[in-house]
C-alpha positions as CSV (number, residue, x, y, z in Angstrom):
1,M,29.4,-71.8,104.0
2,A,30.1,-68.5,104.0
3,T,32.7,-68.8,101.3
4,F,30.3,-70.8,99.2
5,R,27.9,-68.2,99.2
6,I,30.5,-65.3,98.3
7,L,31.6,-67.4,95.3
8,E,28.2,-68.7,94.1
9,D,27.1,-65.0,93.5
10,Q,30.3,-63.8,92.1
11,E,29.4,-63.6,88.4
12,N,26.4,-61.6,89.1
13,T,28.3,-59.4,91.2
14,N,30.9,-58.4,88.5
15,A,28.0,-57.7,86.1
16,H,26.7,-55.2,88.9
17,L,30.1,-53.7,89.1
18,R,30.3,-53.4,85.3
19,R,27.1,-51.6,85.3
20,Q,28.0,-49.2,87.7
21,Q,31.4,-48.4,86.2
22,K,29.6,-47.5,82.8
23,E,27.1,-45.4,84.6
24,A,30.1,-43.6,86.1
25,Q,31.6,-42.8,83.0
26,V,28.7,-41.3,81.5
27,N,27.9,-39.0,84.4
28,V,31.6,-37.8,83.8
29,Q,31.2,-37.0,80.4
30,Q,28.2,-35.3,80.9
31,Q,29.9,-33.1,83.8
32,K,32.7,-32.3,81.0
33,R,30.1,-31.4,78.3
34,S,29.6,-27.8,78.2
35,V,27.2,-25.4,76.4
36,L,27.6,-24.2,72.5
37,G,28.3,-20.7,73.9
38,I,31.6,-21.7,75.4
39,L,33.2,-24.5,73.6
40,S,35.9,-22.5,72.5
41,N,37.1,-21.9,75.9
42,N,37.4,-25.5,76.6
43,V,40.5,-25.8,73.8
44,S,43.5,-25.5,75.6
45,R,46.3,-23.2,73.8
46,P,49.6,-22.5,74.4
47,A,50.4,-18.8,75.5
48,G,52.4,-16.4,73.6
49,L,52.6,-15.9,69.7
50,K,50.7,-18.7,68.8
51,Q,47.7,-17.6,71.0
52,T,47.8,-14.2,69.1
53,K,48.0,-16.1,65.5
54,S,44.8,-18.1,66.6
55,D,43.0,-15.3,67.6
56,L,43.8,-13.4,64.2
57,N,42.7,-16.5,62.2
58,L,39.8,-16.6,64.1
59,C,39.0,-12.8,63.4
60,A,39.7,-13.4,59.7
61,K,37.1,-16.5,59.7
62,N,34.6,-14.2,61.3
63,K,35.2,-11.5,58.7
64,N,34.7,-14.1,55.5
65,E,31.8,-15.5,57.2
66,V,30.2,-11.8,57.2
67,E,31.2,-11.2,53.7
68,V,29.5,-14.2,52.4
69,K,26.3,-13.2,54.3
70,S,26.5,-9.8,53.0
71,S,26.4,-11.0,49.2
72,F,22.9,-12.4,49.7
73,S,21.7,-9.3,51.2
74,I,19.1,-7.1,48.7
75,F,20.5,-3.7,47.6
76,V,17.9,-1.3,46.9
77,D,19.0,1.9,44.9
78,E,17.9,5.3,46.3
79,E,15.3,7.1,44.3
80,S,17.1,9.3,41.4
81,P,15.5,13.0,41.5
82,K,14.0,12.4,38.3
83,Q,11.8,9.8,39.8
84,E,11.1,11.9,42.7
85,K,10.1,14.6,40.0
86,K,7.9,12.3,38.1
87,E,6.1,11.2,41.3
88,V,5.2,14.8,42.1
89,K,3.8,15.1,38.9
90,K,1.7,12.3,39.3
91,A,0.6,13.2,42.5
92,D,-0.4,16.6,41.2
93,A,-2.4,15.0,38.5
94,S,-4.0,13.0,40.9
95,N,-5.1,15.7,42.8
96,T,-6.5,17.9,39.9
97,V,-8.6,15.0,38.3
98,F,-11.6,15.9,40.1
99,S,-11.4,19.4,39.1
100,L,-14.0,20.8,37.1
101,P,-12.9,21.6,33.6
102,E,-13.1,25.3,32.2
103,A,-15.7,26.0,29.5
104,I,-14.6,25.3,25.8
105,D,-16.2,27.3,22.8
106,R,-17.7,24.5,20.8
107,L,-18.9,25.4,16.8
108,P,-22.7,24.7,16.4
109,L,-23.1,21.4,14.4
110,Q,-23.5,21.7,10.4
111,V,-25.6,19.6,8.3
112,E,-24.0,18.6,5.2
113,L,-26.7,18.6,2.2
114,L,-26.3,16.0,-0.5
115,C,-26.6,16.6,-4.0
116,N,-30.1,16.4,-4.9
117,D,-29.3,14.3,-8.2
118,T,-27.6,11.4,-6.2
119,P,-29.4,8.2,-6.9
120,L,-30.4,6.7,-3.6
121,H,-30.8,3.1,-4.7
122,S,-27.0,3.1,-5.7
123,P,-24.4,1.9,-3.4
124,M,-22.0,4.3,-5.6
125,A,-23.8,7.4,-4.1
126,V,-20.7,8.5,-2.2
127,D,-18.8,9.1,-5.4
128,K,-21.2,12.1,-6.1
129,S,-19.7,14.3,-3.5
130,S,-17.9,17.2,-4.4
131,D,-14.3,15.8,-3.4
132,L,-14.4,13.6,-6.7
133,K,-15.0,16.8,-8.6
134,K,-11.2,18.0,-8.5
135,P,-9.3,19.1,-11.6
136,I,-7.8,16.1,-13.0
137,K,-4.3,17.7,-12.7
138,D,-4.8,17.2,-9.0
139,S,-6.2,13.9,-8.9
140,E,-5.3,11.5,-11.9
141,N,-1.6,13.0,-12.6
142,K,-0.8,13.2,-8.9
143,T,0.4,9.6,-9.0
144,W,2.4,10.0,-12.2
145,N,3.9,13.3,-11.2
146,K,5.4,11.4,-7.8
147,F,6.4,8.5,-10.0
148,M,8.0,10.4,-12.9
149,G,9.7,13.1,-10.7
150,F,12.6,11.3,-10.3
151,S,14.9,12.7,-13.6
152,E,17.6,10.3,-12.7
153,Y,15.2,7.2,-13.2
154,F,13.4,8.8,-16.1
155,E,15.4,7.1,-18.9
156,D,15.0,3.7,-17.3
157,I,11.6,4.0,-16.6
158,Y,10.9,4.9,-20.0
159,K,13.0,2.5,-21.7
160,Y,11.0,-0.1,-19.6
161,L,7.4,1.0,-20.6
162,R,8.7,1.0,-24.1
163,H,9.8,-2.7,-23.9
164,A,6.2,-3.3,-22.0
165,E,4.1,-1.7,-24.8
166,K,5.5,-4.2,-27.2
167,R,5.1,-7.3,-24.8
168,S,1.5,-6.5,-24.4
169,R,-0.4,-5.1,-27.3
170,A,-3.1,-6.3,-29.2
171,K,-3.1,-8.2,-32.6
172,A,-3.7,-5.1,-35.2
173,N,-6.2,-7.4,-37.5
174,Y,-8.0,-9.5,-34.9
175,M,-11.1,-8.5,-35.8
176,R,-11.1,-10.2,-39.0
177,Q,-10.8,-13.7,-37.3
178,Q,-14.0,-12.9,-35.0
179,P,-16.8,-14.7,-37.0
180,D,-19.7,-13.0,-34.9
181,V,-18.4,-9.8,-33.8
182,T,-17.7,-6.6,-35.8
183,A,-15.7,-3.5,-35.6
184,S,-19.2,-1.6,-35.2
185,M,-19.9,-3.4,-32.2
186,R,-16.6,-3.0,-30.7
187,S,-17.3,0.8,-31.1
188,I,-20.5,0.7,-29.5
189,L,-19.1,-1.3,-26.5
190,V,-16.4,1.0,-25.9
191,D,-18.7,4.0,-26.5
192,W,-21.1,2.6,-23.8
193,L,-17.9,2.1,-21.1
194,V,-17.4,5.8,-21.6
195,E,-20.7,6.4,-20.5
196,V,-20.3,4.0,-17.6
197,G,-16.9,5.6,-16.4
198,E,-18.4,8.9,-16.3
199,E,-21.6,7.9,-14.5
200,Y,-19.6,6.0,-11.6
201,K,-16.6,9.0,-11.8
202,L,-13.9,6.5,-12.4
203,Q,-10.4,7.3,-13.4
204,T,-9.6,7.9,-17.2
205,E,-6.7,5.1,-17.1
206,T,-9.4,2.8,-15.8
207,L,-11.1,3.2,-19.5
208,Y,-8.0,2.7,-21.0
209,L,-6.9,-0.6,-19.3
210,A,-10.5,-2.0,-19.9
211,V,-10.2,-1.4,-23.6
212,S,-6.7,-2.7,-23.7
213,Y,-8.2,-5.7,-21.8
214,I,-10.9,-6.4,-24.2
215,D,-8.6,-6.1,-27.4
216,R,-5.9,-8.6,-26.0
217,F,-8.6,-10.6,-25.3
218,L,-10.6,-10.6,-28.5
219,S,-7.1,-11.2,-30.1
220,Y,-7.3,-14.9,-28.9
221,M,-10.7,-15.9,-28.2
222,S,-14.0,-15.8,-30.5
223,V,-16.8,-14.3,-28.6
224,L,-20.5,-14.4,-29.6
225,R,-22.3,-10.9,-30.1
226,A,-24.4,-12.0,-27.0
227,K,-21.3,-12.2,-25.0
228,L,-19.7,-9.2,-26.2
229,Q,-21.0,-6.8,-23.3
230,L,-20.3,-9.3,-20.8
231,V,-16.5,-9.2,-21.8
232,G,-16.5,-5.4,-21.7
233,T,-18.3,-5.4,-18.3
234,A,-15.7,-7.8,-16.6
235,A,-13.0,-6.0,-18.4
236,M,-14.2,-2.9,-16.5
237,F,-14.4,-4.7,-13.4
238,I,-11.1,-5.9,-13.4
239,A,-9.6,-2.2,-14.6
240,A,-11.6,-0.5,-11.7
241,K,-10.0,-3.1,-9.1
242,Y,-6.6,-2.5,-10.5
243,E,-6.8,1.2,-10.8
244,E,-9.6,2.7,-8.3
245,V,-9.1,3.4,-4.6
246,F,-12.9,2.3,-4.2
247,P,-13.8,0.1,-7.2
248,P,-17.5,-0.1,-7.6
249,D,-19.1,-3.6,-6.4
250,V,-19.5,-6.8,-8.6
251,N,-23.1,-6.0,-8.1
252,E,-23.2,-2.7,-9.3
253,F,-21.6,-4.0,-12.6
254,A,-24.3,-6.6,-12.8
255,Y,-26.8,-3.8,-12.4
256,I,-25.4,-1.5,-15.1
257,T,-26.2,-4.3,-17.8
258,D,-30.1,-3.9,-16.6
259,D,-29.5,-7.2,-15.1
260,T,-28.7,-8.9,-18.2
261,Y,-25.8,-10.7,-16.8
262,T,-25.7,-12.0,-13.1
263,K,-23.0,-11.7,-10.4
264,K,-22.1,-15.1,-11.2
265,T,-21.7,-14.6,-14.6
266,V,-19.5,-11.4,-14.5
267,L,-17.2,-13.6,-12.2
268,R,-16.8,-16.3,-14.2
269,M,-16.2,-13.8,-17.3
270,E,-13.7,-12.3,-15.3
271,Q,-11.9,-15.6,-14.2
272,M,-11.6,-16.3,-18.0
273,I,-10.2,-13.0,-19.0
274,L,-7.5,-13.4,-16.5
275,K,-6.8,-16.4,-17.6
276,V,-6.4,-15.7,-21.3
277,L,-4.5,-12.6,-20.1
278,S,-1.8,-14.6,-17.9
279,F,-2.7,-12.3,-15.1
280,D,-0.7,-9.5,-16.9
281,L,-2.6,-6.6,-16.2
282,S,0.2,-3.7,-15.7
283,A,0.1,-2.7,-19.4
284,P,1.3,1.0,-20.4
285,T,-1.6,2.6,-22.2
286,V,-1.9,5.9,-24.5
287,L,-2.6,7.8,-21.2
288,S,0.4,6.7,-19.8
289,F,2.8,8.2,-22.2
290,L,0.6,11.2,-22.2
291,N,1.6,11.9,-18.8
292,I,5.2,11.2,-19.5
293,Y,5.6,13.5,-22.1
294,S,3.5,16.4,-20.7
295,E,4.1,15.8,-16.8
296,G,7.5,14.2,-16.7
297,P,10.7,15.8,-15.2
298,L,11.3,17.4,-18.6
299,K,7.8,18.7,-19.3
300,S,8.9,18.8,-23.1
301,G,4.8,19.4,-24.3
302,F,5.0,22.8,-23.0
303,E,6.9,26.0,-23.2
304,E,7.8,28.2,-20.3
305,T,5.9,30.9,-21.5
306,M,2.8,28.8,-21.7
307,S,0.1,29.6,-18.9
308,D,-1.1,27.0,-16.9
309,H,-4.8,26.8,-18.5
310,D,-2.8,26.5,-22.0
311,K,-0.8,23.9,-20.7
312,E,-3.9,22.0,-19.3
313,T,-5.8,22.5,-22.8
314,I,-3.1,20.9,-25.0
315,M,-3.2,18.0,-22.3
316,Y,-7.1,17.6,-22.4
317,L,-7.0,17.9,-26.4
318,A,-4.8,15.5,-26.6
319,M,-6.7,13.2,-24.1
320,F,-9.9,13.7,-26.7
321,F,-7.9,12.7,-29.4
322,S,-6.8,9.5,-27.7
323,E,-10.2,8.4,-26.5
324,L,-11.5,9.2,-30.3
325,S,-8.6,6.5,-31.3
326,L,-10.2,4.0,-28.6
327,V,-13.9,3.9,-29.8
328,D,-12.5,3.5,-33.5
329,G,-10.2,0.9,-32.9
330,D,-9.3,-0.7,-36.0
331,P,-6.8,1.7,-37.8
332,Y,-5.1,2.6,-34.6
333,L,-4.3,-0.7,-33.0
334,Q,-1.4,-1.2,-35.8
335,F,0.2,1.8,-33.7
336,L,2.2,1.5,-30.3
337,P,0.6,3.5,-27.3
338,S,3.8,5.7,-27.4
339,V,3.3,6.7,-31.1
340,R,-0.1,7.5,-30.5
341,A,0.3,9.6,-27.6
342,A,3.2,11.6,-29.3
343,A,0.8,12.1,-32.6
344,A,-1.8,13.4,-30.2
345,I,0.3,15.9,-28.4
346,A,1.6,17.1,-31.9
347,L,-1.7,17.3,-33.5
348,A,-3.2,18.9,-30.2
349,R,-0.3,21.9,-30.8
350,H,-1.3,21.8,-34.3
351,T,-4.9,22.5,-33.4
352,L,-4.1,25.3,-31.0
353,E,-1.7,26.9,-33.4
354,W,1.5,26.4,-31.1
355,R,4.8,26.4,-33.2
356,P,6.9,24.3,-33.6
357,V,4.6,21.4,-33.4
358,W,7.3,19.1,-32.4
359,T,9.8,20.8,-30.2
360,P,13.3,19.4,-29.8
361,A,12.2,18.9,-26.0
362,L,9.5,16.4,-27.2
363,V,12.1,14.5,-29.7
364,K,14.5,13.9,-26.8
365,A,11.7,12.7,-24.4
366,S,9.8,10.4,-26.8
367,G,12.3,9.6,-28.7
368,Y,10.3,10.0,-32.0
369,Q,10.9,12.3,-34.9
370,L,8.0,14.1,-36.3
371,S,8.3,12.0,-39.4
372,E,7.7,8.9,-37.9
373,L,4.3,10.0,-36.5
374,L,2.8,11.4,-39.8
375,S,0.7,8.5,-40.5
376,C,-0.7,8.2,-36.9
377,I,-1.3,12.2,-37.2
378,K,-3.2,11.7,-40.6
379,C,-5.4,8.8,-38.9
380,L,-6.3,11.2,-35.9
381,Q,-6.9,14.0,-38.0
382,A,-9.3,12.3,-39.9
383,T,-11.2,10.9,-36.8
384,F,-11.3,14.5,-35.3
385,E,-12.9,15.8,-38.7
386,G,-15.5,13.0,-38.6
387,A,-16.1,13.2,-34.8
388,V,-19.0,15.5,-35.1
389,N,-21.2,12.6,-37.6
390,H,-19.9,9.9,-35.6
391,P,-22.7,7.5,-34.4
392,Q,-21.3,7.3,-30.9
393,Q,-20.8,10.8,-29.3
394,A,-20.2,9.6,-25.7
395,V,-16.6,10.9,-26.0
396,R,-17.6,14.4,-27.5
397,E,-20.1,14.7,-25.1
398,K,-17.6,14.0,-22.1
399,Y,-15.3,16.8,-23.3
400,K,-17.6,19.5,-23.8
401,S,-17.7,20.1,-19.9
402,N,-15.6,22.8,-18.3
403,R,-13.7,20.2,-16.4
404,W,-12.0,19.4,-19.7
405,H,-12.1,23.1,-21.0
406,N,-14.7,22.5,-23.8
407,V,-12.0,20.9,-25.9
408,S,-14.3,18.8,-28.1
409,L,-15.8,22.3,-29.2
410,H,-12.4,22.9,-31.1
411,T,-12.7,22.8,-34.8
412,P,-10.0,21.0,-37.0
413,H,-7.2,23.5,-38.4
414,S,-7.4,23.8,-42.1
415,E,-3.7,23.7,-42.9
416,P,-1.5,20.7,-42.8
417,I,0.5,19.8,-40.2
418,C,3.5,20.0,-42.3
């Protein structure tokens, strides 16, 4: 029986023994495992040279690890002395922010009086200020002096203007093709534009451009007499926007027609003129060539012995002759603007008894001989002689003022020019 009991539980006994053996092995492994700090001591190493080499290798590895870690550190620059000075200044400024300012001597306010004759209902009242009453030499010719002051480009600029005046000139006999408008109506219109320019203190070049636009437009379009003033108003509006720094508003141009035309009507006519002229608005005028001959780099219209007053008088008298030709129009459309400007200077020098009438410097600057100007000079002389009895007197009244040296009061010279 004893033997049988031993044999019948042998399978379970073996399983129990295997379980105990596994637990014993686990306990042995746990006893052999050390903490992380002394792992290197558990490694068996041979003594002698190999031991030294392994220690050096470990030291090299530790150095590399330190270098890698140091590459991620943030390096902060030391503050430079300049920055320290700036901080000191800022600190000083912050300390003085709340300090009381010293007393400053201030000038008392002055009241600027406006002109009594300034119309208060007009938005162009600012044009009546004294700043706009400067001499023409300082205001209008200042731009031309800068533009023509480069002697190396003078010949090229002058050649271009001579070419442009031929391209943008009006037809000489266009008035014959107008069914309802006459030359006298055109003279009345230009005379009225002269008064408008004086009323609103517009530049003289604005008047020349407006008359040029009118003549070019009438060369291609037939206009009824009831619409002629509208054409002149729209042309003056275009010229003012092209030439003036502060042009009058379109409502102001509708106002000067006694509200005969509305703002919408003026704008429509403006569009029509621009379309007929193909937006070619930069046409050289007589005044452009007058400025070239008198204020160019050669200053060919004046002698060195002339005073400034004499130079201005010649210039203003030539401008007076040129504006008289604007009013008449008909005999002068056959001449180019450069020819009319040269003839006006020659006649002005002749009227003021400056000899010779046409100097070699003027021949060089203009490219014209005196013989080429005689026909235009004769027309200007006839217009000058009949200016006193002319129905339109706006130009003569304009040049009677001291601003223009009273040049319209001069009498024509009795002797012929040559």
